[in-house]
KEMIKOL-200048 format. One record per residue (C-alpha): residue in one letter; x, y, z. Coordinates in steps of 0.2 Angstrom, whole numbers, plus 5000, padded with zeros to 4 digits. Layout:
AXYZ...
//
This chain:
X512249704687X511549574675X511649394679X512649294666X514249214662X515849324663X517049194656X517049044644X518148894645X518548754633X519748614630X520548564613X521848454606X522248534589X521148694587X522148824597X522448934582X520548944578X520048994595X521449114597X520649214582X519149234593X520149304608X520349134618X521949114628X522848954633X522948944652X523448764654X524148614645X524048434650X525348314642X524748144635X522948174635X522648074625X524347984624X525548074613X524548234612X524348394622X522648444629X522548634629X521348724641X520748894635X519749044642X518949204635X518349344645X516549394640X515849564639
//
């Protein structure tokens, strides 16, 4: 098996729609990070 990444992770406050177009999925949400917003944790399985 080749060595390399098999999953990609990122965090965003406003760009979930953009990343969902590229097959990222929300797997967690933190409230008030920063205060008054939601911080989305997203992941994508790599080929």
